C-alpha positions as CSV (number, residue, x, y, z in Angstrom):
1,M,0.0,0.0,0.0
2,E,3.0,2.3,-0.3
3,E,1.4,4.3,-3.1
4,Y,-1.3,5.6,-0.8
5,K,-1.2,8.8,1.2
6,L,-1.0,8.8,5.0
7,D,-4.6,9.5,5.8
8,T,-5.6,6.6,3.6
9,L,-3.0,4.3,5.3
10,C,-4.5,5.3,8.7
11,V,-7.8,3.7,7.6
12,Q,-6.7,0.9,5.3
13,A,-3.2,-0.4,6.2
14,G,-2.5,-3.4,8.4
15,Y,-5.3,-5.8,7.5
16,R,-7.0,-7.0,4.3
17,P,-9.9,-9.4,4.7
18,E,-10.5,-12.3,2.4
19,T,-14.0,-13.0,1.1
20,G,-16.4,-13.7,3.9
21,E,-14.0,-12.6,6.6
22,S,-14.6,-9.8,9.2
23,R,-14.0,-6.3,7.8
24,I,-11.9,-5.3,10.8
25,P,-9.4,-7.5,12.6
26,Q,-10.9,-9.8,15.1
27,I,-9.8,-10.0,18.7
28,C,-7.8,-13.2,18.8
29,Q,-8.0,-13.8,22.5
30,S,-6.0,-17.1,22.5
31,T,-2.6,-17.9,24.0
32,T,-1.9,-20.6,21.5
33,F,-2.7,-21.9,18.0
34,F,-3.4,-25.4,16.6
35,Y,-1.2,-27.3,14.2
36,G,-1.8,-30.7,12.8
37,D,1.4,-30.7,10.9
38,T,4.5,-31.0,13.0
39,Q,6.9,-29.8,10.3
40,K,4.9,-26.6,9.8
41,M,5.2,-25.8,13.5
42,A,8.9,-26.6,13.4
43,D,9.3,-24.2,10.4
44,L,7.7,-21.4,12.5
45,F,10.2,-21.9,15.3
46,D,13.1,-21.9,12.8
47,L,11.7,-18.7,11.2
48,K,11.4,-20.4,7.9
49,A,7.7,-19.6,7.7
50,E,5.3,-16.9,8.8
51,G,2.5,-17.6,11.3
52,F,1.5,-17.8,14.9
53,F,2.2,-20.4,17.5
54,Y,2.1,-18.5,20.9
55,S,0.8,-15.1,21.7
56,R,3.8,-14.2,23.8
57,L,5.7,-13.8,20.5
58,A,3.0,-12.9,18.0
59,N,-0.7,-12.7,17.7
60,P,-3.0,-11.9,14.7
61,T,-4.7,-8.9,16.3
62,V,-1.4,-7.4,17.4
63,D,0.1,-8.2,13.9
64,A,-2.5,-6.1,12.2
65,L,-1.6,-3.1,14.3
66,E,2.1,-3.8,13.8
67,K,1.7,-3.7,10.1
68,R,-0.4,-0.6,10.1
69,V,2.1,1.5,12.2
70,A,5.0,0.1,10.2
71,A,3.2,1.3,7.0
72,L,2.5,4.7,8.5
73,E,6.2,5.1,9.5
74,G,7.6,3.7,6.3
75,G,9.4,0.8,8.1
76,V,9.9,-2.8,7.3
77,G,8.1,-4.2,10.4
78,G,6.6,-3.4,13.7
79,I,6.7,-5.0,17.2
80,G,3.7,-4.3,19.5
81,C,4.8,-4.0,23.1
82,A,3.1,-3.8,26.4
83,S,3.7,-0.1,26.8
84,G,5.8,2.7,25.4
85,M,8.4,2.2,28.1
86,S,8.7,-1.5,27.3
87,A,9.2,-0.5,23.6
88,I,12.2,1.7,24.7
89,L,13.5,-1.0,27.1
90,L,13.3,-3.7,24.5
91,T,15.1,-1.6,22.0
92,A,17.9,-1.0,24.4
93,M,18.1,-4.7,25.4
94,T,18.2,-5.8,21.8
95,L,21.1,-3.4,21.0
96,C,23.1,-3.3,24.3
97,S,25.0,-5.5,26.7
98,A,26.9,-4.8,29.9
99,G,29.7,-2.4,29.1
100,D,27.9,-0.7,26.2
101,N,26.5,2.9,26.3
102,I,23.6,4.9,25.0
103,V,23.7,8.6,24.1
104,C,20.4,10.3,24.8
105,A,19.0,13.9,24.6
106,S,18.4,15.3,28.1
107,E,15.0,16.7,26.9
108,V,13.0,13.4,27.0
109,Y,10.1,12.0,29.0
110,G,10.9,11.6,32.7
111,G,10.4,7.8,32.6
112,T,12.8,7.5,29.7
113,Y,15.4,9.7,31.5
114,N,15.1,7.5,34.6
115,L,15.3,4.2,32.6
116,F,18.5,5.3,30.9
117,G,20.0,7.3,33.7
118,T,19.2,5.0,36.7
119,T,17.9,1.6,35.8
120,L,20.1,0.5,32.9
121,P,23.3,1.5,34.6
122,K,22.5,-1.1,37.3
123,L,22.7,-3.6,34.4
124,G,26.1,-2.2,33.3
125,I,24.7,0.0,30.4
126,E,25.9,3.6,30.7
127,C,23.9,6.6,29.4
128,R,25.5,9.9,28.3
129,F,23.1,12.8,28.1
130,F,23.4,15.7,25.7
131,D,21.6,19.0,25.2
132,A,19.3,18.6,22.2
133,D,20.5,22.0,21.0
134,C,24.2,21.3,21.4
135,E,26.7,21.7,18.6
136,K,27.6,18.7,16.4
137,E,31.0,18.4,17.9
138,E,29.7,18.1,21.5
139,L,27.5,15.2,20.4
140,E,30.3,13.5,18.5
141,K,32.5,13.6,21.6
142,L,30.0,11.5,23.5
143,I,30.0,8.6,21.0
144,D,32.7,5.9,21.2
145,E,33.2,2.3,20.1
146,K,30.8,1.1,22.8
147,T,27.9,3.4,21.9
148,R,25.1,1.4,20.5
149,F,22.5,4.1,19.7
150,V,21.6,7.8,20.0
151,F,18.1,8.5,21.3
152,A,15.9,11.6,21.1
153,E,12.2,12.6,20.8
154,T,10.8,14.3,17.8
155,V,8.9,16.7,20.1
156,A,10.3,16.5,23.6
157,N,7.9,15.8,26.5
158,P,7.4,18.2,28.2
159,A,10.1,20.6,27.1
160,I,8.6,20.9,23.6
161,V,12.0,20.9,21.9
162,V,11.7,20.1,18.2
163,L,14.6,17.8,17.2
164,D,17.2,18.9,14.7
165,F,17.1,15.7,12.6
166,D,19.8,16.8,10.1
167,K,22.3,17.4,12.9
168,V,21.8,14.2,14.8
169,A,21.3,12.0,11.7
170,S,24.6,13.3,10.2
171,V,26.5,12.6,13.4
172,C,25.1,9.1,13.6
173,K,25.8,8.4,10.0
174,K,29.4,9.7,10.4
175,K,30.0,7.5,13.4
176,G,28.1,4.5,12.1
177,V,25.8,4.3,15.0
178,L,22.0,3.7,15.1
179,F,19.7,6.7,15.5
180,V,16.5,5.9,17.5
181,V,13.6,8.3,17.7
182,D,10.5,8.4,19.9
183,N,7.8,9.8,17.6
184,T,5.0,9.6,20.1
185,L,4.0,13.3,20.2
186,A,4.4,14.0,16.5
187,T,3.0,10.7,15.1
188,P,3.8,9.7,11.6
189,V,1.0,12.0,10.4
190,L,3.1,15.0,11.3
191,C,6.7,13.6,11.0
192,R,8.3,10.4,9.6
193,P,11.7,10.1,11.3
194,L,12.8,7.2,9.1
195,S,12.7,9.6,6.1
196,L,14.9,12.1,8.1
197,G,17.7,9.7,8.9
198,A,16.4,7.7,11.8
199,N,16.8,3.9,11.8
200,I,14.3,2.8,14.5
201,V,11.2,4.5,15.7
202,V,9.4,3.9,19.0
203,H,5.9,5.0,20.1
204,S,3.8,5.0,23.2
205,T,0.6,3.9,21.3
206,S,-1.3,4.8,24.5
207,K,-1.2,8.4,23.3
208,Y,-2.3,9.8,19.9
209,M,-2.2,6.4,18.2
210,D,-5.1,5.1,20.4
211,G,-6.3,8.6,21.0
212,H,-8.9,7.8,23.6
213,A,-7.0,6.9,26.8
214,A,-8.4,3.4,26.5
215,A,-5.4,1.1,25.6
216,L,-1.9,0.8,27.0
217,G,0.7,-0.1,24.5
218,G,3.9,0.6,22.7
219,M,5.4,0.0,19.2
220,I,8.8,-0.4,17.8
221,V,9.3,0.2,14.0
222,D,12.3,-1.2,12.3
223,G,13.4,1.1,9.4
224,G,15.3,-1.7,7.7
225,N,17.8,1.0,6.6
226,F,21.0,0.1,8.6
227,A,23.8,-2.1,7.7
228,Y,24.5,-4.6,10.5
229,K,26.4,-7.1,8.4
230,G,30.1,-7.0,9.3
231,N,29.7,-3.9,11.5
232,P,32.1,-4.3,14.4
233,R,30.0,-2.0,16.6
234,Y,27.2,-4.6,16.6
235,P,28.9,-8.0,17.4
236,A,25.6,-9.5,18.7
237,F,24.2,-9.2,15.2
238,N,27.2,-10.8,13.6
239,E,27.8,-13.7,16.0
240,P,25.7,-16.9,16.2
241,D,22.9,-16.7,18.8
242,E,23.3,-20.0,20.6
243,S,19.9,-19.5,22.3
244,Y,18.3,-19.6,18.8
245,H,19.9,-22.4,16.8
246,G,23.0,-20.4,16.1
247,L,21.1,-17.8,14.1
248,V,23.1,-14.9,12.8
249,Y,20.7,-11.9,12.7
250,A,22.8,-9.8,10.3
251,D,22.2,-12.4,7.7
252,L,18.5,-11.9,7.8
253,A,16.4,-9.4,5.8
254,V,15.2,-7.7,9.0
255,P,18.0,-8.1,11.5
256,F,16.8,-5.8,14.4
257,G,13.2,-6.7,14.2
258,T,13.9,-10.4,14.2
259,K,16.4,-10.2,17.1
260,C,14.0,-8.1,19.1
261,R,11.1,-10.5,18.7
262,A,13.0,-13.9,18.7
263,Q,15.1,-13.0,21.7
264,M,13.8,-10.1,23.7
265,I,10.1,-10.4,23.3
266,R,10.5,-14.2,23.8
267,D,12.4,-13.8,27.0
268,T,10.5,-10.8,28.6
269,G,7.0,-11.5,27.4
270,A,6.5,-7.7,27.1
271,I,4.1,-8.0,24.1
272,M,1.0,-5.9,23.6
273,N,-2.2,-7.8,24.5
274,P,-4.8,-8.5,21.7
275,Q,-7.6,-6.4,23.4
276,N,-5.4,-3.3,23.5
277,A,-4.1,-3.9,20.0
278,F,-7.8,-4.0,18.8
279,L,-8.7,-0.8,20.6
280,T,-5.6,0.9,19.2
281,Y,-6.2,-0.3,15.7
282,L,-9.7,1.2,15.8
283,G,-8.4,4.4,17.3
284,S,-5.7,4.8,14.7
285,D,-8.4,4.9,12.0
286,T,-9.1,8.5,12.8
287,L,-5.4,9.5,13.6
288,S,-5.0,11.8,10.6
289,V,-8.3,13.6,11.3
290,R,-7.7,13.9,15.0
291,M,-4.1,15.3,14.5
292,E,-5.4,18.0,12.2
293,K,-7.9,19.1,15.0
294,H,-5.3,18.8,17.8
295,C,-2.9,21.0,15.8
296,S,-5.4,23.7,15.0
297,N,-6.8,23.8,18.5
298,A,-3.3,24.0,20.0
299,A,-2.3,26.9,17.8
300,K,-5.3,28.9,19.0
301,V,-4.7,28.1,22.6
302,A,-1.0,28.9,22.3
303,A,-1.8,32.3,20.8
304,Y,-4.2,33.0,23.7
305,L,-1.7,32.0,26.4
306,A,1.1,34.0,24.7
307,K,-0.9,37.2,25.3
308,H,-2.1,36.4,28.9
309,P,-0.6,38.7,31.6
310,K,-0.4,35.8,34.1
311,V,1.7,33.7,31.7
312,E,5.4,34.2,31.7
313,W,6.2,32.1,28.6
314,V,4.7,29.6,26.2
315,K,6.4,26.8,24.3
316,H,4.6,25.7,21.2
317,S,6.3,25.9,17.8
318,S,3.1,27.2,16.1
319,L,4.1,30.6,17.6
320,P,6.3,32.7,15.3
321,T,8.2,33.8,18.5
322,D,9.0,30.2,19.5
323,K,12.6,29.1,19.4
324,Y,11.7,26.1,17.2
325,Y,9.3,27.9,14.9
326,E,11.6,27.6,11.8
327,R,12.8,24.1,12.7
328,A,9.2,23.0,13.0
329,K,8.3,24.4,9.6
330,K,11.1,22.2,8.2
331,Y,10.4,18.9,10.0
332,L,6.8,19.2,10.9
333,P,5.2,21.4,8.2
334,D,1.7,20.1,8.9
335,G,1.7,21.0,12.6
336,T,3.4,20.1,15.9
337,G,0.5,18.4,17.7
338,G,-1.5,19.3,20.7
339,M,1.2,19.3,23.4
340,M,2.6,22.5,24.8
341,S,4.0,23.9,28.0
342,F,3.8,27.3,29.6
343,G,5.1,29.0,32.7
344,I,2.7,30.6,35.1
345,R,3.9,33.8,36.9
346,G,4.4,32.3,40.4
347,D,5.6,29.1,41.9
348,A,4.5,25.4,42.1
349,K,1.7,26.3,44.5
350,T,0.4,28.9,42.1
351,C,0.4,26.2,39.4
352,A,-1.6,23.9,41.7
353,R,-4.2,26.5,42.5
354,F,-4.6,27.3,38.8
355,M,-5.1,23.6,37.8
356,E,-7.5,22.9,40.6
357,H,-9.8,25.6,39.4
358,L,-10.1,24.1,35.9
359,K,-13.5,22.6,35.1
360,L,-13.3,21.3,31.5
361,I,-9.6,20.5,31.4
362,S,-8.7,17.6,33.8
363,Q,-5.5,17.1,35.8
364,E,-4.1,13.7,34.6
365,T,-0.9,11.7,34.3
366,H,-1.6,11.4,30.6
367,V,-1.3,13.3,27.3
368,A,-2.4,13.1,23.7
369,D,-6.0,11.9,23.7
370,V,-9.2,13.5,22.6
371,R,-9.8,15.2,25.9
372,S,-7.7,18.2,27.1
373,C,-5.6,17.5,30.2
374,I,-3.0,19.2,32.2
375,L,-0.1,18.4,34.6
376,H,2.7,19.9,36.7
377,P,5.7,17.7,35.6
378,A,8.1,18.9,38.3
379,S,5.9,17.5,41.1
380,T,4.6,14.4,39.2
381,T,6.1,12.7,36.1
382,H,9.6,14.2,36.6
383,R,9.6,14.4,40.4
384,Q,12.3,11.6,40.6
385,L,14.8,13.9,38.9
386,S,17.4,15.9,40.9
387,E,17.3,19.7,40.7
388,Q,20.0,19.6,38.1
389,G,18.2,16.8,36.2
390,L,15.1,19.1,36.0
391,I,17.2,21.9,34.7
392,D,18.8,19.6,32.1
393,A,15.4,18.4,31.0
394,G,14.1,21.9,30.6
395,I,11.6,21.7,33.4
396,S,11.1,24.7,35.7
397,A,9.1,24.9,38.9
398,N,6.4,27.0,37.2
399,L,6.1,24.8,34.0
400,V,2.7,23.4,33.3
401,R,2.2,20.8,30.6
402,L,-1.0,21.1,28.6
403,S,-2.3,18.5,26.2
404,V,-4.9,20.2,24.0
405,G,-7.8,17.9,23.0
406,I,-10.3,18.1,20.2
407,E,-13.1,20.0,22.1
408,N,-14.2,23.3,20.7
409,P,-11.2,25.7,21.1
410,D,-13.4,28.5,22.5
411,D,-14.5,26.2,25.4
412,I,-10.9,25.3,26.1
413,I,-9.8,28.9,26.2
414,A,-12.8,29.9,28.4
415,D,-11.9,27.3,30.9
416,L,-8.3,28.5,31.1
417,D,-9.5,32.1,31.4
418,Q,-11.7,31.4,34.3
419,A,-9.0,29.5,36.1
420,F,-6.5,32.3,35.6
421,A,-9.0,34.6,37.2
422,Q,-8.8,32.6,40.4
423,I,-5.0,33.1,41.0
């Protein structure tokens, strides 16, 4: 379906029924699958044939969503995961061993920052953080022979930094290292990182992809555009995997995706469940339509906030005064999504009073669904960070994160206005 536009792929990609079959993917709520032919089952285990034998590795409902998201991103395959965090963890486990390191932008989601900065070091995997706006030379200095990938977000949560793809991609290409991008807040509707030099894309599908705060999940998309064969930086892909019949992943058509599923999904069991895959598949039907509304609403709300006397600053690249306005026009010409952050004149207590007076917009540990929601990251999602860590992540004490939904924009602005009047 490569010839179709993205809005068509949102509706049509991933599943094509045969005559008499259900029009949408069925929920295959089964742990296992029947085979009357022993050799056919053996061929599945040897990766000589495609099919399903146990839902901890693959499932028809999950497979439909994997194919849809891979088509949207322009990749060669998808891997549905239990959550966005498990997608990032599985990517790291597929690529890294003890003694290796990751280079990551400081401006990332708090859970990702903690995974890379606290949890993985306990397993012997180091993380080196860089300012997303640093010069090329600074980034290059962090990469050595043990670096397995560079990681960043298309639109950083909640710092709202727009990634400079050309800079990071050129450094990764020069150094021969994988470039991994979290595209959750942009979605493939607004940005396709694989076309901008990335090699692997991850998503929290719990956000815009589902769009209704109904289904937890994550997705890894293999770009199929990196040469593992003979690459000394990736010995695990070039040496036989004795846990899988001596398979050499670099010899396969899809090295990363196969290794991730055959080894890491197999051993961790962190796959998406069929019910959540079904709900996310349905939600993604309207992804293109919803993103257009999120973007237009957010632009109106950002313009309102930028003029409010009780707002110190606003971060949303729809604003001509935003630091990333020109960069967003280059990489996200169709809009930058519904996420923004702004600083209220005051402290954390002022932010709390403001949020508690909101009536339409709800205070939630969530973003990117049809309903508008708000949060104070420094005291919630990023509270595990040190004072310096908050500074590095671009999070001040007065930063409020706002995820603009698809309600009428006048109602969203009216709710913000009445809450401001209370502080």
